[in-house]
N, C-alpha and C positions, 0 to 999 in steps of 0.2 A: 551481437557487433556489429550493426546495418549503422554503417559510416553516415552520420548526421554532420553538415556543416555549417548548420543554420547560429551554431556559438560564436564560430570563428568572427564574423562581422561586429561581435556586442561585445569581446572579453574587452577589458582596460589593460593599462599594461603592468598595473596589482594585481590581477587576474592572473596575467602569464607569471608573473614571478613567482605567487602562490602556486603556481601549480607545477612551472620548476620547479618550484622546494616539496611539493608532494613527489614528484619524478626523481629525485636526487634522494629522499626519504627512505624511497621503496629500496634502495640496494642495500640496505642492513634493516629493514625491517616489512615485517607481510603488512601492516598496519602504521603508517605513520603517523607519531603522535602529537599532537594540536601542539602542544608547545615548541615540539621541533622544528612543526612546518612555519610560525611565527621564526623560527631564528634565522633558519634556512632562508628565509625570504626576503630577512635584512630589511623588511619594513617598518615603519617607527611606529607604533600604537595598536596595540592585541585588534581592535575593533576591526580598521581598516581591515585587517587579515582574516576577520570574521567573518564581515559583508562579501568578502573575495569568495571565501569557502563556501558559505551556501551561497552565490551565483555558481561554481562549479559543479556544487552537489544537485544544484534545480538544472542541470544542463546535463548530466548524467557524466560529468568529465572526472569527478571523485564520487565515491563513495564509503558509507561507514557502512564496516561489518556487523552483523547481529551478533547480538551477546558476549562483546568485546570487554576484556578486561579494563581497558584504560578506555579516552576518549580520542579516537583518531580518525584517519583515513585512508584509503587505496586508490591508486590510479585504478582508473578503469581502461578498456580500449580505445574506448572516444576519448578520451584524457589523453592518452599516448598517440592517437592519430592526429588529434588536434596540435598537438605540438609538432609532431612529422611536418604538419600541411604548414605550419607558423616558418618551420625553417625554411623549407621548399618556395616557401612567399618573399622569406628576407631574403631567399639569393636569386630569386627572380627564375627560380628550375620551373616553377607553376604560375599559371597565371588564373585558369580558371576547371573548374572538374564536369565530368560527363556522367554517361549511363556506365552503369555496370557490366560489363561483359565478361564475366568469369567470375564465378566462385567455385573455389577445391575445400576442402577436408581442412587445409591448413594455411588459405589465403585466399585473398578475395581482389580483384582486377579491375580496374578502371579506365576508361576514356577521362585523357584530361590535355589538355594546351598549355605552352608554354605563352611570354609575353605578345614574342611575333606571332602570333598565331597557329604555329607548329603541333601539330599533335604527336601525342604520347601516349604511353600508357603508364600508370600509376599503379603496381604491386604492391599489396600491404599483407606481412608474415602473418598469422593468426595459429602461434602453435600454440596459444592455450585451449584454442577451442576441442580439441580432443580431448584433453584431461577434463576439461569438463562435463563432458558426456561416460566416460568408461568407469570403471570400476573403483572403488574405492583406496583401494592397494594406491592405483597412479599417482591419487590425493596423498597421501600418505609420503610417498615415494620423492613428490616435490618438494613437499614441509620438512623432508629431514636434508634435503640439500639446499645451502646458500644459495647455489648458482644454478639451481634447475626452476627459478619462477619464470613464467609463461614472457613475463616480459625480456629478459635475459638470453632467454631460447627463442624468441622472436627476435630481436637485433641480432642474435649469431645466425639465426639462417638467412638473414637479408644481408648481411655483411659476406658471406660464404657464396651467396648466390651473385651477387655484382661484384665480387673479386674473380672468381670464376668465370665470368661473363665478360670481363675484360680482358683477361687471359687467353679465352679461347680469340673473341675478335680481336685484337692486335695480333693473331699467328693465323686467319684466314677462314675458322671457323663460322659457316651459318648460325647465328645467332646476332639475337633485337640487340641492338645499340645501348652499352650502358650510359645513361646518362646522370643521372645524381641519384645519392645514395644519404637516409639519412632514419637511425634508430631500427624500427624494421618496415621499412617502405625503400621501393627502389623505384627511378623513375627510368625508364627505356623507350626506344623507339616505336612505332604503332606496327606491327608488318601486316601488311595486307593479304592476307592467309586464314587455307581454311584448317581446323585440326582434321589429321590424318583420320580419327575416329569417326567423323561427318563422310570421309570420301568416297563415297559404293562401288565406284567405278575409274579405273586409271587406262592409256592407252598401253602402258607400259608394262607391265607388274613386275615383269622380270628383271629391266632396266632401274626402275624404284628399288624393288630389295636388294638390288646391288651396292647404289648409292647407298642407302642406309647401312648395310652391312660395314659395305668401305669405312663411313662414319664411327661405326664402332672399332673396327681397326686403327683409322687415323689415330682418333683419342687413344687409344691405345701406345701409339708410337709417341706421345707425348705424355705419357705417363696417366693417364685420366680412364675412368671408368663413369660411363654418366649412372649407371645405379639404377636408373627407371627410364629406362630407353624403351619406350610404348608408344602407342596410338594416341595417347592423351596427351605425350609431352611432342611432340610431331606436328608441327606446322607445315601445309603445301601451298606454296607459291605458284601459284598461275601466270604462266608470262607465254608470250607470243614472240617470234623473233619476225624484227623488221627487213624485209628485204626491197628494193627498188625494183622498179620495171626494168626489163631490160630492154636496150637500144640495139638498133639497127642503122648504121651510118651511113650513106655511097654519097661519093663522091665525083664532082667533074670539073674541069677547068673552069668554069662558069658558078655552078653555085655548089651549092652544100643540101643535102635534103635528108631531116630526120624520122625516120617513122619505127613506131610505137608497136609493139606485137600486142595480143591478145594479153588484157590481163592476168596477174600467175594467181594459180590455188590457193585460200586461205594458207597462212602458213600456221605450222604443228606446234600445239600447245607443248611448252615444255615445264614440267613439275621441276621446281625445285624445294628439297626438305630443308626447314629449319628448324634448328632444336632450340628446346626453351627449358625451363624449369632445374635448377642444379642444386637447391639446397641438399641433395642426399648424394653429390658427389663424392668418390674415393679414390684414392691413387689404385697405381696398380701394383702397389707395395704392402697394400693392407692384408692386412690375417685372412679377410673373406676376400680377396679380389677373386679368385677364378669363382664363387657364389654368385656376385654381381653379374661381374663378365658374362657368367654360361647365360644369367634371369634375363639379361637385356637381349642376346641374341634369341633366346627361345618366345620372348616375347614377339619378336618381330617376326618368327618363323609362324607361330602358332596366329596371329592377327594372317600374313597372307596367307595363312592355309584357307584359313575361314572366312575371311573376307571377300578376297581375288582369286580363291581357289585354285593357288599357285604354292606350290612346293619344289624346292630350289635341289637341281640334283647334287650340287657337289657340298660333300659334308663339312661340317663346322660351321661358323670356323672355331679353333682350341683357342682355350686359352694357355696353352704349354707354348703356342706358335706368338701369339703375341705377346707373350711377356718376352720373346727374346728380341722382339721391334722396336722394343721400349727405346728412343734416345736414336734410332736408326734416321738416317738420311738426312743429319742435324737436327732432329727436333728435341726442342728442350724440353726438359722435365717442367711443365706448367705445374707440377703437383707441388715442388718445390720450390718456384714462382711463388707460386699466391700463399706459401708458407711466410718465405721472405717477406710479401708485400704488407703481414701484419694479421690472420687468419691462424693460429697459429695449431701447435698438435695438441694441445690442450684444450682448446676452443670447439678444434674437431672431432674430438672424443666425447666433450661434456654434449656438443649438441646430436653426436649418433648415440648414445647412451640414451640419450632423453628421446629420440625418436624413435627407435627400440623398444621405450621403455610404455610408451602410450599410444605404438601401434602405427606409427607411421614412417616408417622402416620402406619408403620407397611409396609412392601413394601407388594402394596394388587398383588391378581393377573392379574389384568388388565395391571397394571405398568409390572410387571415381565414378561409376554408372548409377551413384546418389549424388551425383552435383547437381545444385540447384535443388533439393526439395528440402519442406520443409523440417527440423528435427523439432516434433513437437517435445520432446525431452528437453532443450535447451535451456527453454528459464525454468521449467521444473526445480534441473537440477541445482539453477542456483538461485532457486527459491532458498534454502535453509543457511546460505551464508551470507547474501548481496541484498539492499535497499531492492523494493519495487520499484521492476522498471529500468532494474540499468542493464539486463543482458536486453536483445531482441533477437529471434530468429531470422535466420536470410529467406528472402524472400524470390530473388534472382533464379531466375532457371536460365541452363543454358541449352542451345538448341539438339535438337535429336538428331538420330543418324540418316545418311541418305543424299549426302550431293555428289552427283558423278560429275567429275573432271573430265569431260571428252570432249567436249567441244570447246574452241577459240573463244570464242562468244558467251561465258560461261563467266559471270561476274562474280570478282573476288573481294566477298568483301568481307571482314575481320569476324566471325562468331555467328554465320549469318543465320540468323531463323526467323527469315521471312519478312524482315524490315525493310525499310526504305536502300537503295542501294548511296552506299557513302560513306561517311564517317558520321556516327551516331553523334546527335544534336547534344553541342553544351549546354546544357541545363541550370547549371546553378553556380556563380561566378562565389571565388574564395578571395577577389582581390579586394572587395569594395570592405573594407576592415572601418569601420568608426567609431570613436570613443563612445560609452554614456553618457550622456548627460548627469551630470554628478550635482550639479545644482537644485 
């Protein structure tokens, strides 16, 4: 499922119409019949459609299922990626795509840039990835649920994350700025920070711990539980406060003299936690809210004990107390606002059921420890269903643990892995789309 945008510049207007037709047909068909593709594309003459189908299949944007009962094609993740990028391109949300800076069990993250040159982050939800690697029961579960396809679930995950990110940002929570959403993708601001799991030392563990616990409690006051509040989904932004040199002024009737004292010592480093990853966020009214709340709290306690050898003297916090604080001090019920904005309870239940069924009920530590590793079974699992070469394994790696944030001079690079300072280079332009010469 490697993101490859090379075909983006070569697709014709007819190719895009056929690819969109396959996407539309996928709502009701696992394999979209070729006659239906011709009808949905609205193109005259079947030969042109067949040529576009051939072009899309060669680029692995659609695939023919082996042993299918009828002639038809299914949309691949590559095809969905291209449709989403094409939409961002038309909306002038993105101009270019850079290096992959993150990979999880169910998402890929890339550096990207807007037409104005502003650096953003592109996140692609890939909720089908786990189902490709799990037991047959999971595949049977998906086949018997019309709303349970990988494409639909990836869309739901992206919609949920974008919706909650908007609500949290509007109410002053430290989260990335959501910029745009299309299908299974989200464009958000780039945070120049380190994942907490990479941090080996902090100046004040007690202060950082208290800030994170307060964030959990503040979420609860707004009616929310993150559901996966751990070192993988918390970024630490390193900042230094700027102070002016002190001045001493003496005056006489005839002149004014200003003298400067010795330079001040380096200002202390300020660590600001940034919260990310919201597909598993639940309401304080959820049936399992207490379990999710306690899990979030225990994840932070366990991490601080192991990494920083810090144990808080204070007991809790406890769910019963957090439940009483919902709506206190004028806090809005963001769970209710999110539902009103379009992410309904039905969508939430469908997504939650799917994530539990395929083992993505909050990205577990065990799963995230495998981030960036090759899964040798990826292509073997898919060979029994798909044409050769459709799926590719992931090869990107995230850096290992061990960054100490104790010095003001420490460089703050996103997902630092020893690369050169600054933003990772933009390596592939997706703006230059040229129409193939059909003569």
